[in-house]
C-alpha positions, 0 to 999 in steps of 0.5 A: 499500498502507497501512500498517495499525497497528503492533502494541504487542502479540502478535497483532496485525498490524504491517502489511498490505499485497499478502501480507496482514497481517504478524504475528510469526510470518509473513505470515497471507493468501493465499502469493506461490506458491500465488496465487490459491486457496489461504490460508495461515495462519502457516506455508505447510507446503505449500511448506516457506517457512521462518516458525519464527523471530520476525519480524526487523525492520531499523529507521530513523529519527532523531527521537522519533517514531521513537525512540517506533516502535523502542520499541513493536517492541521491546516487541512482542517482535521482533528488531531485528538492525539499526538506521539512524539520522542520525550525530550532528549539533550540537545545543544552545547550546553546539553539542554534539553530541549523538545522535538519540532513535533511538540514544539508545533503542538503546544504552541496550537493546544493539542494533546500531547504524549511522549512515551519512551517505547509502545511495546508492552514487552521492552525496556518500559513496559509500564510507560508503554501499557499507559500509553497502548491504553490512552491510544485505545481510550482517545477516539481517532479514525486513523494514525499519520507517522512521519519519522517517528523514531519508535517501532511501532508494534501489531497492538498499535497498528490494530487500534486505529480503526482505519489503519496507520499511514507511513509517510516517508520522506523519499520514494520508497525503497529507493531511500531508506534508513534514518537519513533519506533526505540526506542519501536523495541529496547526495545521489543528486536525485530531483524528485524524491 
């Protein structure tokens, strides 16, 4: 499944997957209940699927690239009930604790922020991971957008989102993977990424 576009304006698709393009009012394309034959519009009146609310997007990201994606989602007018980012870390010459760019944007716009050190209950921080999973389960959202979060998302996290998780990558996959896809694209002289 490949993400085709991130909307910066109302009416453009946020993403495309097997269900069709995701729009502000809901999924367009084939309905999960009436699969091969019928095509649904923004509201599936035949099956009483509630699509009357605006899209609620949980966001997970940490660096400046992710903050730009969060800003685009916020500017598009979608509701952002929760933002996940990595915990504050020492940075700079004085090694003072600094917030991530995503946290700074979220706090400046009054968005709820969580900073779990891990999301794996079998990992190094099981209590914090369990609390973060409970927060994800109790927060109402439709889809999770992930952009350079920096933590592994276990299958339990992927299964919580009703319409799944969408990963935004800084380069064309699978050409440049790893920690620095933008740097690798520049080094290779790519004109499109």
